[in-house]
C-alpha positions in Angstrom: -76.8 -8.8 116.0 -76.9 -9.3 119.8 -80.0 -11.5 119.5 -78.3 -13.7 116.9 -75.2 -14.2 119.0 -77.3 -15.4 121.9 -78.5 -18.3 119.7 -75.0 -19.8 119.6 -74.2 -22.5 122.0 -70.4 -22.2 122.5 -68.4 -25.1 123.7 -64.9 -24.1 124.9 -62.3 -26.9 124.6 -60.3 -26.7 127.8 -57.0 -28.5 128.2 -56.9 -29.5 131.8 -58.4 -27.2 134.5 -56.3 -24.2 133.8 -58.6 -22.3 131.5 -61.9 -23.4 133.0 -62.3 -20.3 135.3 -61.4 -18.0 132.4 -63.9 -19.7 130.1 -66.6 -19.4 132.7 -65.8 -15.7 133.2 -66.0 -15.3 129.4 -69.6 -16.6 129.5 -69.3 -19.9 127.6 -72.4 -22.2 127.7 -70.4 -25.5 127.6 -66.9 -26.8 128.2 -65.3 -29.9 126.8 -62.6 -31.0 129.3 -59.6 -32.9 128.0 -55.8 -33.2 128.2 -53.0 -33.4 125.6 -54.4 -31.3 122.9 -51.1 -31.8 121.0 -52.5 -35.2 120.0 -56.1 -34.1 119.6 -57.1 -34.6 123.2 -57.1 -37.5 125.7 -58.9 -38.2 128.9 -58.2 -35.8 131.8 -57.5 -37.1 135.3 -60.1 -37.9 137.9 -58.9 -35.0 140.0 -59.3 -32.5 137.1 -62.8 -33.8 136.4 -63.9 -33.5 140.0 -62.4 -30.1 140.5 -64.1 -28.9 137.3 -67.4 -30.3 138.5 -67.0 -28.6 141.9 -66.0 -25.3 140.3 -69.0 -25.3 137.9 -71.5 -26.3 140.5 -72.8 -22.8 141.1 -72.5 -21.7 137.5 -74.7 -22.1 134.4 -71.9 -23.7 132.4 -72.1 -27.4 131.7 -69.1 -29.6 130.9 -68.4 -32.9 129.1 -65.4 -35.1 129.5 -63.4 -36.4 126.6 -62.9 -40.2 126.9 -59.9 -41.1 124.7 -57.0 -43.3 125.9 -54.5 -42.1 123.3 -54.0 -40.0 120.2 -54.1 -41.5 116.7 -57.0 -43.4 115.2 -60.4 -44.3 116.7 -60.0 -48.1 116.4 -59.8 -49.5 119.9 -58.9 -53.0 121.0 -60.4 -54.8 124.0 -57.8 -53.4 126.4 -58.4 -49.8 125.3 -62.2 -50.2 125.5 -61.9 -51.5 129.0 -59.8 -48.5 129.9 -62.4 -46.2 128.3 -65.2 -48.0 130.2 -63.4 -47.5 133.5 -62.6 -43.8 132.7 -66.3 -43.3 131.9 -67.4 -44.8 135.2 -64.9 -42.5 137.0 -66.0 -39.4 135.1 -69.6 -40.1 136.0 -68.5 -40.6 139.6 -66.5 -37.3 139.5 -69.6 -35.4 138.4 -69.3 -35.0 134.6 -72.4 -33.6 133.0 -71.7 -35.3 129.7 -69.2 -37.4 127.8 -67.4 -37.3 124.5 -66.1 -40.4 122.7 -66.1 -42.2 119.3 -65.3 -45.7 118.1 -64.8 -46.8 114.5 -64.4 -50.2 112.9 -61.6 -51.2 110.6 -63.5 -50.0 107.6 -64.1 -46.6 109.2 -67.7 -47.1 110.0 -69.4 -46.8 113.4 -68.4 -49.6 115.8 -71.8 -50.0 117.2 -70.8 -52.8 119.5 -68.1 -50.7 121.1 -70.3 -47.7 121.3 -73.1 -49.7 123.0 -70.7 -51.0 125.6 -69.5 -47.5 126.4 -73.0 -46.1 126.4 -74.0 -48.6 129.1 -71.2 -47.3 131.2 -72.3 -43.7 130.6 -75.4 -44.3 132.7 -77.7 -42.0 130.7 -75.4 -39.0 130.5 -75.6 -37.1 127.1 -72.8 -38.3 124.7 -71.2 -36.4 121.9 -69.5 -38.5 119.2 -66.0 -37.3 118.8 -64.4 -35.8 115.6 -63.8 -39.5 114.6 -66.9 -38.8 112.4 -64.6 -37.0 109.9 -62.8 -40.3 109.2 -66.0 -41.9 107.8 -66.3 -41.9 104.0 -68.8 -39.4 102.7 -71.0 -42.1 101.2 -71.3 -43.7 104.7 -72.0 -40.5 106.7 -75.8 -40.6 106.4 -76.1 -44.2 107.6 -73.5 -43.3 110.3 -75.8 -40.5 111.6 -78.7 -42.9 111.6 -76.6 -45.5 113.5 -75.6 -42.9 116.1 -79.2 -41.8 116.5 -80.2 -45.4 117.0 -77.7 -45.9 119.8 -78.7 -42.7 121.5 -75.9 -40.2 120.7 -76.8 -36.6 121.5 -74.4 -34.7 119.3 -71.7 -35.2 116.7 -68.6 -33.0 116.6 -67.2 -32.6 113.1 -65.1 -30.5 110.8 -66.4 -31.8 107.5 -62.9 -32.6 106.2 -59.3 -33.2 107.4 -58.2 -30.7 109.9 -55.5 -29.4 107.6 -58.3 -28.0 105.4 -60.8 -25.3 106.1 -64.1 -26.3 107.8 -66.3 -27.8 105.0 -69.4 -25.8 105.4 -71.2 -27.3 102.4 -70.8 -30.9 103.6 -71.9 -30.1 107.1 -74.9 -28.1 106.0 -76.0 -31.0 103.7 -75.7 -33.4 106.7 -77.6 -30.9 108.9 -80.5 -30.9 106.4 -80.6 -34.7 106.3 -81.2 -35.2 110.0 -81.9 -33.0 113.0 -80.8 -35.8 115.4 -78.1 -36.2 116.5 -77.4 -32.4 116.5 -74.2 -31.4 114.8 -71.4 -29.3 116.4 -68.7 -27.7 114.3 -65.1 -27.6 115.4 -61.6 -27.1 114.0 -60.8 -23.5 113.1 -63.9 -22.1 114.7 -63.2 -18.9 116.7 -65.0 -16.1 118.4 -64.6 -14.0 115.2 -66.0 -16.5 112.7 -68.4 -18.6 114.8 -71.5 -16.8 113.9 -70.8 -16.9 110.2 -69.8 -20.6 110.2 -72.9 -21.4 112.3 -75.1 -19.8 109.7 -73.3 -21.5 106.8 -73.5 -25.0 108.4 -77.0 -24.5 109.7 -75.9 -25.6 113.2 -76.0 -23.6 116.5 -73.4 -25.6 118.4 -69.8 -24.3 117.9 -66.6 -25.8 119.5 -63.0 -24.7 119.9 -60.1 -23.5 122.0 -60.7 -19.9 120.7 -64.5 -19.9 120.8 -64.3 -17.0 123.3 -61.5 -14.4 124.0 -60.0 -15.3 127.4 
């Protein structure tokens, strides 16, 4: 059992800096740094990002920064995209190891133009596509994965359904079999107790959540 557990790559979702030291002590491999989890997460401040980068400098834990100017949907106008672009540049400057964002069009497909703009600002850092992926229609999910691969996305965070429903392991496993890139990361209701089981059911090794380890 121990060897199986070591195969999991656990990403702890940290609201602000507060839980970062505890997560590191708990042995997490990755951290997603954000703020305002009550609305699903928004971009943390420059100071929080920089302090996290400094704190993690002598650890094996990597961290990504959520780039999201507000709660709600993932359709961003030109002003919001400019905000996101500036926040990305600042996150890179502050020492982020990776970034997390997602942009959709009005018909809930990948906004490739917006994604490309933000990816240029990302300066080659690994990017995870945010849980916006769950808003894409099932029939469009395979071409969406292909589009994300084409623009260079590293991982996709998804729940497989709306967050008021259990993690949809069947849908996620089917997507995992379709394509190995980008890699899938499961989130929403994933805990230290069920992560191994859900990882096996979804055929993914990346697991994400606020309760992915016991603090």
